[in-house]
C-alpha positions as CSV (number, residue, x, y, z in Angstrom):
1,M,-111.5,205.4,-17.5
2,A,-110.1,204.1,-14.2
3,A,-112.0,200.8,-14.6
4,S,-110.6,200.5,-18.2
5,R,-107.1,200.9,-16.9
6,V,-107.6,198.3,-14.3
7,A,-109.2,196.0,-16.8
8,S,-106.4,196.6,-19.3
9,G,-103.8,195.7,-16.7
10,I,-105.7,192.6,-15.5
11,L,-106.3,191.6,-19.1
12,V,-102.5,191.5,-19.8
13,S,-101.7,189.6,-16.7
14,R,-104.6,187.2,-17.2
15,V,-103.7,186.5,-20.8
16,F,-100.2,185.5,-19.5
17,G,-102.0,183.5,-16.8
18,L,-103.9,181.6,-19.5
19,V,-100.7,181.0,-21.4
20,R,-99.2,179.7,-18.2
21,E,-102.2,177.3,-17.7
22,V,-102.1,176.1,-21.3
23,T,-98.3,175.5,-20.9
24,F,-98.9,173.7,-17.6
25,A,-101.6,171.5,-19.2
26,Q,-99.1,170.5,-22.0
27,Y,-96.4,169.4,-19.6
28,F,-98.5,168.0,-16.6
29,G,-102.0,167.2,-17.9
30,N,-104.5,166.5,-15.1
31,G,-103.2,163.9,-12.7
32,P,-101.3,163.7,-9.3
33,L,-98.8,166.4,-10.2
34,A,-101.6,168.8,-11.2
35,D,-103.4,168.0,-7.9
36,A,-100.2,168.7,-5.9
37,W,-99.5,172.0,-7.7
38,R,-103.1,173.3,-7.3
39,A,-103.0,172.6,-3.6
40,A,-99.5,174.1,-3.3
41,L,-100.7,177.4,-4.8
42,K,-104.0,177.4,-2.7
43,I,-102.6,177.0,0.8
44,P,-100.1,179.9,0.9
45,N,-102.6,181.9,-1.3
46,V,-104.9,181.9,1.7
47,I,-102.4,184.0,3.8
48,Q,-101.6,186.2,0.8
49,N,-105.3,187.1,0.3
50,L,-105.8,187.6,4.0
51,L,-103.0,190.1,4.3
52,G,-102.9,191.3,0.7
53,E,-105.0,193.0,-1.9
54,G,-108.6,192.5,-0.7
55,S,-108.2,193.1,3.0
56,L,-105.6,195.8,2.5
57,S,-107.6,197.7,-0.1
58,A,-110.7,197.6,2.1
59,S,-109.0,199.1,5.1
60,F,-106.0,201.1,3.8
61,I,-107.3,202.9,0.6
62,P,-110.3,204.7,2.2
63,V,-108.1,206.2,5.0
64,Y,-105.2,206.9,2.8
65,V,-107.4,208.7,0.2
66,R,-109.1,210.7,2.9
67,L,-105.7,211.9,4.3
68,L,-104.7,212.9,0.7
69,E,-108.0,214.7,0.0
70,E,-107.6,216.7,3.2
71,G,-104.1,217.8,2.1
72,R,-102.4,215.8,4.8
73,K,-99.8,214.3,2.5
74,E,-97.1,214.0,5.1
75,E,-99.4,212.1,7.4
76,A,-100.6,209.9,4.6
77,G,-97.0,209.0,3.8
78,R,-96.2,208.1,7.4
79,A,-99.3,206.0,7.6
80,A,-98.3,204.1,4.4
81,G,-94.9,203.5,5.9
82,A,-96.3,202.1,9.1
83,V,-98.7,199.8,7.2
84,L,-95.7,198.6,5.2
85,G,-93.7,197.8,8.3
86,L,-96.6,196.0,10.0
87,L,-97.3,193.9,6.8
88,A,-93.6,193.0,6.3
89,V,-93.3,191.7,9.9
90,A,-96.6,189.7,9.7
91,A,-95.9,188.3,6.2
92,G,-92.3,187.4,7.0
93,A,-93.3,185.6,10.2
94,L,-96.1,183.7,8.5
95,A,-93.8,182.7,5.6
96,L,-91.3,181.2,8.0
97,I,-94.0,179.4,10.0
98,G,-95.7,178.1,6.9
99,S,-92.5,176.7,5.5
100,W,-91.7,175.0,8.8
101,A,-95.2,173.7,9.4
102,A,-95.7,172.4,5.8
103,P,-96.1,168.7,6.7
104,L,-98.8,169.7,9.2
105,L,-100.6,171.9,6.8
106,V,-100.6,169.1,4.2
107,A,-102.1,166.7,6.7
108,V,-104.8,169.2,7.7
109,F,-105.8,170.8,4.4
110,T,-105.4,167.9,2.0
111,I,-106.5,164.9,4.0
112,G,-107.1,162.8,0.9
113,F,-103.5,163.0,-0.3
114,T,-102.3,159.8,1.3
115,G,-100.4,156.8,0.0
116,D,-99.9,158.1,-3.5
117,G,-96.9,160.5,-3.2
118,R,-98.8,163.7,-3.6
119,A,-98.4,164.7,0.1
120,E,-94.6,164.5,-0.1
121,I,-94.5,166.6,-3.3
122,L,-96.8,169.1,-1.8
123,V,-94.5,169.6,1.3
124,T,-91.6,170.4,-1.0
125,L,-93.6,172.9,-3.0
126,L,-95.0,174.7,0.0
127,R,-91.5,175.3,1.4
128,I,-90.7,177.3,-1.7
129,L,-94.1,179.0,-2.2
130,F,-94.6,180.4,1.3
131,P,-91.7,182.8,0.9
132,M,-93.3,183.8,-2.4
133,M,-96.4,184.6,-0.5
134,G,-94.5,187.1,1.7
135,V,-93.2,188.9,-1.4
136,L,-96.7,189.1,-3.0
137,V,-98.2,190.6,0.2
138,I,-95.7,193.5,0.0
139,S,-96.6,193.8,-3.7
140,A,-100.3,194.2,-2.6
141,W,-99.2,197.2,-0.4
142,A,-97.7,198.8,-3.5
143,L,-100.9,198.2,-5.3
144,G,-102.9,200.0,-2.6
145,V,-100.6,203.1,-2.8
146,L,-100.7,203.2,-6.6
147,N,-104.5,202.7,-6.8
148,S,-105.0,205.5,-4.3
149,R,-103.0,207.7,-6.6
150,R,-105.1,206.6,-9.6
151,R,-102.1,204.7,-11.1
152,F,-104.2,201.5,-11.8
153,F,-102.6,200.0,-14.9
154,I,-99.1,199.5,-13.4
155,S,-100.3,197.7,-10.3
156,Y,-102.6,195.3,-12.2
157,V,-100.2,194.5,-15.1
158,A,-97.4,193.6,-12.7
159,P,-98.6,190.0,-12.1
160,A,-97.9,189.3,-15.8
161,L,-94.2,189.1,-14.7
162,W,-95.2,186.4,-12.2
163,N,-96.9,184.4,-14.9
164,L,-94.1,185.0,-17.4
165,S,-91.5,183.7,-15.0
166,M,-93.3,180.4,-14.7
167,I,-93.9,180.1,-18.5
168,V,-90.2,180.7,-19.2
169,T,-89.3,178.1,-16.5
170,M,-91.6,175.4,-18.0
171,V,-90.7,176.0,-21.7
172,T,-86.9,176.3,-21.0
173,L,-86.5,173.3,-18.7
174,G,-89.3,171.2,-20.3
175,G,-87.7,171.7,-23.7
176,R,-84.4,170.4,-22.3
177,G,-86.1,167.2,-21.1
178,V,-86.7,168.0,-17.5
179,A,-90.1,166.5,-16.5
180,G,-92.3,165.2,-13.7
181,V,-91.5,166.2,-10.1
182,D,-88.2,167.9,-11.1
183,L,-90.0,170.2,-13.5
184,L,-92.7,170.9,-10.9
185,V,-90.2,171.9,-8.2
186,A,-88.4,174.1,-10.8
187,L,-91.8,175.7,-11.5
188,A,-92.2,176.6,-7.8
189,W,-88.8,178.4,-7.9
190,G,-89.9,180.2,-11.0
191,A,-93.0,181.3,-9.2
192,L,-90.9,182.7,-6.3
193,A,-88.7,184.6,-8.8
194,G,-91.8,185.9,-10.5
195,G,-93.1,187.3,-7.3
196,V,-89.8,189.2,-6.8
197,L,-90.0,190.6,-10.3
198,Q,-93.7,191.7,-9.8
199,L,-92.7,193.7,-6.7
200,L,-89.5,195.2,-8.3
201,F,-91.5,196.3,-11.4
202,Q,-93.7,198.6,-9.2
203,L,-91.0,200.2,-7.2
204,P,-89.9,202.9,-9.7
205,F,-93.5,204.0,-10.1
206,L,-93.9,204.1,-6.3
207,A,-90.9,206.2,-5.7
208,R,-92.5,209.6,-6.4
209,Y,-95.2,209.0,-3.8
210,L,-93.1,207.7,-1.0
211,G,-91.3,210.9,0.1
212,D,-92.6,210.6,3.7
213,A,-93.1,206.9,3.8
214,R,-90.7,205.2,6.2
215,P,-91.3,201.6,7.3
216,S,-92.2,201.5,11.0
217,L,-94.3,199.6,13.5
218,N,-95.9,202.8,15.0
219,T,-99.6,202.4,15.3
220,R,-99.9,205.9,16.9
221,I,-99.5,207.6,13.5
222,A,-102.6,209.4,12.2
223,G,-104.9,206.9,10.5
224,V,-102.9,203.8,11.2
225,R,-105.1,202.7,14.2
226,E,-108.2,203.2,12.0
227,I,-106.6,201.1,9.2
228,V,-105.7,198.4,11.7
229,T,-109.2,198.5,13.2
230,N,-110.9,198.1,9.8
231,F,-108.3,195.6,8.7
232,I,-109.4,193.0,11.2
233,P,-113.0,192.5,10.0
234,A,-111.7,192.8,6.4
235,V,-109.4,189.9,7.1
236,A,-112.3,188.1,8.6
237,A,-114.2,188.6,5.3
238,R,-111.3,187.5,3.2
239,G,-110.8,184.7,5.7
240,A,-114.3,183.4,5.0
241,V,-113.6,183.4,1.2
242,N,-110.3,181.6,1.6
243,L,-111.7,179.2,4.2
244,G,-114.1,178.2,1.5
245,A,-111.4,177.7,-1.0
246,L,-109.4,175.5,1.4
247,L,-112.6,173.6,2.2
248,D,-113.2,172.9,-1.5
249,T,-109.6,171.8,-2.0
250,N,-109.8,169.5,1.1
251,L,-113.1,168.0,0.0
252,A,-111.8,167.6,-3.6
253,S,-108.8,165.7,-2.2
254,L,-111.2,163.0,-1.0
255,L,-112.3,162.4,-4.6
256,A,-110.4,160.6,-7.3
257,I,-106.9,161.7,-8.5
258,G,-107.4,164.6,-10.9
259,A,-110.3,166.3,-9.1
260,V,-108.2,169.0,-7.5
261,G,-106.4,169.6,-10.8
262,A,-109.7,169.8,-12.8
263,M,-111.2,172.3,-10.4
264,G,-108.0,174.4,-10.7
265,Y,-108.3,174.5,-14.5
266,A,-112.0,175.4,-14.4
267,Q,-111.4,178.1,-11.7
268,T,-108.8,179.8,-13.8
269,L,-111.4,180.4,-16.5
270,Y,-114.1,181.2,-13.9
271,L,-112.0,183.8,-12.2
272,L,-111.0,185.5,-15.5
273,P,-114.2,187.5,-16.0
274,I,-114.5,188.2,-12.2
275,S,-111.1,189.7,-12.3
276,L,-111.5,191.5,-15.6
277,F,-114.9,193.0,-14.9
278,G,-115.9,192.5,-11.3
279,L,-112.6,193.2,-9.7
280,S,-111.5,195.9,-12.1
281,I,-114.7,197.9,-11.7
282,A,-114.8,197.4,-7.9
283,A,-111.2,198.3,-7.5
284,A,-111.5,201.4,-9.6
285,E,-114.7,202.6,-7.9
286,L,-113.5,202.0,-4.3
287,P,-111.4,205.3,-4.2
288,E,-114.2,207.2,-6.0
289,L,-116.9,205.8,-3.8
290,S,-114.7,206.9,-0.8
291,R,-114.6,210.4,-2.3
292,D,-118.4,210.4,-3.1
293,R,-119.1,209.6,0.5
294,A,-118.5,213.3,1.3
295,S,-121.2,214.3,-1.2
296,G,-123.9,212.2,0.4
297,M,-125.5,208.8,0.1
298,S,-127.3,209.7,-3.1
299,A,-124.0,210.1,-4.9
300,V,-122.7,206.8,-3.5
301,R,-126.0,205.0,-4.6
302,E,-125.8,206.4,-8.1
303,R,-122.1,205.3,-8.5
304,A,-122.8,201.9,-7.1
305,E,-125.8,201.3,-9.4
306,Q,-123.7,202.4,-12.5
307,A,-120.9,200.1,-11.4
308,V,-123.2,197.1,-11.0
309,G,-124.7,197.7,-14.4
310,N,-121.3,197.8,-16.0
311,V,-120.4,194.5,-14.3
312,L,-123.5,192.7,-15.4
313,F,-123.1,194.1,-19.0
314,W,-120.0,191.8,-19.3
315,M,-120.9,189.0,-16.9
316,I,-124.2,188.1,-18.6
317,P,-122.7,187.0,-22.0
318,V,-119.7,185.3,-20.4
319,T,-122.1,183.2,-18.2
320,A,-124.1,182.2,-21.2
321,G,-121.0,181.4,-23.3
322,Y,-119.4,179.3,-20.5
323,I,-122.5,177.2,-20.1
324,V,-123.4,176.7,-23.8
325,H,-119.9,176.6,-25.3
326,R,-118.0,175.2,-22.4
327,E,-116.0,172.6,-24.3
328,A,-115.0,175.1,-27.0
329,V,-113.7,177.3,-24.2
330,T,-111.8,174.6,-22.3
331,A,-110.4,173.3,-25.6
332,I,-107.6,175.9,-25.2
333,Y,-106.0,173.4,-22.7
334,Q,-106.1,170.5,-25.2
335,R,-102.5,169.8,-26.1
336,G,-99.7,167.5,-24.9
337,A,-100.7,165.6,-21.8
338,F,-104.2,167.2,-21.7
339,D,-106.6,165.1,-23.8
340,E,-110.2,165.5,-25.1
341,G,-111.8,163.7,-22.2
342,Q,-110.2,166.1,-19.7
343,V,-111.5,169.0,-21.8
344,A,-115.1,167.6,-21.4
345,A,-114.7,167.1,-17.6
346,V,-113.2,170.6,-17.0
347,G,-115.9,172.1,-19.3
348,L,-118.7,170.7,-17.2
349,I,-117.2,171.9,-14.0
350,L,-116.7,175.4,-15.6
351,A,-120.4,175.5,-16.7
352,V,-121.6,174.8,-13.1
353,Y,-119.2,177.5,-11.7
354,A,-120.5,179.9,-14.3
355,L,-124.0,179.8,-12.8
356,G,-122.7,182.0,-10.0
357,L,-120.7,184.5,-12.2
358,P,-123.2,187.4,-12.2
359,A,-123.7,187.2,-8.5
360,A,-119.9,186.9,-7.8
361,G,-119.1,189.9,-9.9
362,T,-121.9,192.1,-8.5
363,A,-121.0,191.2,-4.9
364,R,-117.5,192.6,-5.5
365,V,-119.0,196.0,-6.2
366,L,-121.4,195.9,-3.3
367,S,-118.6,194.9,-0.9
368,S,-116.5,197.8,-2.1
369,T,-119.5,200.1,-1.5
370,F,-119.6,198.9,2.2
371,F,-115.8,199.4,2.4
372,A,-116.1,203.0,1.1
373,L,-118.7,203.7,3.8
374,G,-116.3,202.5,6.4
375,D,-118.1,199.2,7.1
376,T,-115.9,196.1,6.7
377,R,-117.9,194.0,9.2
378,T,-121.1,193.5,7.3
379,P,-119.4,191.9,4.2
380,A,-117.4,189.8,6.7
381,R,-120.4,188.3,8.4
382,I,-122.2,187.7,5.0
383,A,-119.1,186.1,3.6
384,F,-119.1,183.5,6.4
385,A,-122.8,182.7,5.7
386,R,-121.9,182.2,2.0
387,I,-119.1,179.8,2.9
388,A,-121.3,177.8,5.2
389,V,-123.8,177.3,2.4
390,S,-121.2,176.6,-0.3
391,A,-119.4,174.0,1.8
392,G,-122.5,172.3,3.1
393,L,-124.2,172.1,-0.3
394,G,-121.0,171.1,-2.1
395,A,-120.2,168.3,0.4
396,A,-123.8,167.0,0.0
397,L,-123.6,167.0,-3.8
398,M,-120.0,165.8,-4.4
399,F,-120.2,162.1,-3.5
400,P,-123.6,161.3,-5.3
401,L,-122.4,163.2,-8.4
402,D,-119.0,161.4,-8.3
403,R,-120.7,158.2,-9.4
404,Y,-121.2,159.8,-12.9
405,V,-118.1,159.9,-15.0
406,V,-117.2,162.3,-17.8
407,G,-113.8,162.1,-19.6
408,G,-112.6,159.5,-17.1
409,L,-113.3,161.8,-14.1
410,G,-116.1,161.6,-11.6
411,L,-118.3,164.7,-11.4
412,G,-117.8,165.2,-7.6
413,A,-115.9,168.4,-8.4
414,A,-119.0,169.7,-10.2
415,G,-120.9,169.3,-7.0
416,L,-118.4,171.5,-5.2
417,A,-118.8,174.1,-8.0
418,G,-122.6,174.0,-7.6
419,G,-122.2,174.8,-3.9
420,S,-119.9,177.7,-4.8
421,A,-122.5,179.1,-7.2
422,A,-125.3,178.8,-4.7
423,G,-123.2,180.6,-2.1
424,A,-122.4,183.5,-4.5
425,W,-126.1,184.2,-5.0
426,L,-126.8,184.0,-1.3
427,E,-124.0,186.5,-0.7
428,L,-125.4,188.9,-3.3
429,L,-128.9,188.7,-1.8
430,L,-127.7,189.5,1.7
431,L,-125.4,192.3,0.6
432,R,-128.1,193.9,-1.4
433,R,-130.6,193.7,1.4
434,K,-128.2,195.2,3.9
435,L,-127.0,198.0,1.6
436,D,-130.5,199.0,0.6
437,R,-131.0,200.1,4.2
438,R,-128.0,202.4,3.9
439,L,-128.7,203.6,0.3
440,D,-132.5,203.9,0.1
441,G,-133.9,203.0,-3.3
442,L,-130.9,201.0,-4.5
443,A,-131.8,199.5,-7.9
444,L,-129.6,196.8,-9.4
445,V,-131.8,195.3,-12.2
446,G,-133.6,197.2,-14.9
447,G,-134.2,197.5,-18.6
448,R,-130.5,197.6,-19.3
449,V,-130.1,194.1,-17.8
450,A,-133.1,192.7,-19.8
451,R,-131.6,194.0,-23.1
452,C,-128.2,192.5,-22.2
453,L,-130.0,189.1,-21.6
454,F,-131.7,189.4,-25.0
455,A,-128.4,190.2,-26.8
456,A,-126.5,187.4,-25.0
457,A,-129.2,184.8,-26.0
458,I,-128.8,185.8,-29.7
459,A,-125.0,186.0,-29.5
460,T,-124.7,182.6,-27.8
461,A,-126.9,181.0,-30.5
462,V,-124.8,182.5,-33.3
463,G,-121.8,180.9,-31.6
464,M,-123.2,177.5,-32.4
465,L,-123.1,178.0,-36.2
466,P,-119.3,177.5,-36.7
467,G,-119.6,174.0,-35.0
468,L,-122.5,173.1,-37.3
469,L,-121.1,174.5,-40.6
470,L,-117.3,173.9,-40.3
471,P,-115.3,170.7,-40.3
472,P,-113.5,169.6,-37.0
473,L,-110.9,172.2,-36.2
474,P,-107.7,172.2,-34.0
475,P,-108.6,173.1,-30.3
476,I,-107.3,176.7,-30.4
477,L,-109.1,177.5,-33.7
478,R,-112.2,175.8,-32.4
479,A,-112.2,178.2,-29.4
480,G,-111.5,181.2,-31.5
481,V,-114.2,180.6,-34.1
482,T,-116.8,180.1,-31.3
483,I,-115.9,182.9,-28.9
484,L,-115.1,185.7,-31.4
485,P,-118.5,185.7,-33.1
486,V,-120.3,185.6,-29.8
487,A,-118.4,188.6,-28.6
488,L,-118.9,190.6,-31.8
489,V,-122.6,189.9,-32.1
490,Y,-123.2,190.7,-28.4
491,L,-121.3,194.0,-28.6
492,G,-123.1,194.9,-31.9
493,I,-126.6,194.2,-30.6
494,T,-126.1,196.0,-27.3
495,R,-124.7,199.0,-29.2
496,A,-127.8,199.0,-31.4
497,L,-130.1,198.7,-28.3
498,G,-128.4,201.7,-26.7
499,V,-127.0,199.8,-23.6
500,S,-123.3,199.8,-24.6
501,S,-120.8,202.6,-25.0
502,V,-118.3,200.2,-26.6
503,R,-117.5,201.1,-30.1
504,L,-116.1,198.1,-32.0
505,R,-113.9,200.2,-34.2
506,S,-112.4,201.9,-31.2
507,L,-112.1,198.6,-29.3
508,F,-110.0,197.1,-32.2
509,R,-107.9,200.2,-32.5
510,R,-107.2,200.3,-28.8
511,G,-106.5,196.5,-28.8
């Protein structure tokens, strides 16, 4: 139930995110402005992720939940207030530093943006988006409090307002003839406004839980020192992930114009199932795994195995669909400035990214299991190993593959995606090996996974029939008549095989 609430909130926000991406493709296509925008989101996003949801959830939620379970509500409130104060100071300082140091950051993290105007545009965008980062970090604190209180939907649906603000900005100003750099700068201001709306939306729901929460910088409050101690290795783990994202952006900036933008379009679709299924299940299970810890390791192991099975149930068909029907999926972008050649290029990058989807989703659950056990250091060390492999392999592949052109774009970005997929599988292997020592007999793959693979193979084949039997369709219809049959056939077969609890009639009614 908790995972479904998380997934429902994420689904709403991600649907708005897809609409935002489709709208962006219509107005900007895939060129220098798209490159600048992707890099502008990526650089402050590193700090947001370091201080925000992933690191904060790993360190804050287990301690906060424990205090609540022990009946120490007043101490839990004071701890939440101290964490808020510390985060606000850190995020505010980094937002100011980032805005001031924008030219230096551009020179360091997008070394290929030289001589074509992208660097100058990127500096302007960063000076607007770094303050947005500070607001979103505080929003992540609100998410941690709400999740600990089992109020999952509110915190995960709130980012829909961030996306909606950008959609309205583009449609309103673009419809009035604003274009190019002017529209892109306006979009950055829309993102900042959306971040403020995202935070304000959560405040009324937080109010009932903040009776004893007062912002402070007091690390002597019960639980705060433990939170800070666990926060540091959690930041290191997130730092590895974000270092990898920055390395990919930096390497892609060395390729032809459009490579950074194409990777961004592909990553939006790649991250969708990770957020919907990997993140939603991992986020919902983290508080419960923290509670199960008191019952013993067998309870933690059973919950972790069930969560992994639930993640793979969804990741397997998505992976197959992204690989086989990649152009039907990326056809959702095809409108305005985004042409058919760009659809083919982004689709190929997406297919390579998809090779790592099952591993990336499963690793989310295993990392949450370590966090629930009070171990944030092991996932951090493994994350750095993953990044080293991803960056090294991606760098080795990108220049040889860039000689091959699809849709007017070299395939160097697909090489970076291949490195990312290999790194995801390495991370899963190492996490599973380390966790098996803590949870003896941990089983991640069984008959349920085999039946899901069988169902996914049939469903993916069925998805080919509309393309063979129907005449050429508009892009959105093409995507719909391909994806919908795959989903329905997969859910039907897995239901018949007894590996799915999803009832189609109930699913439609709830939708």
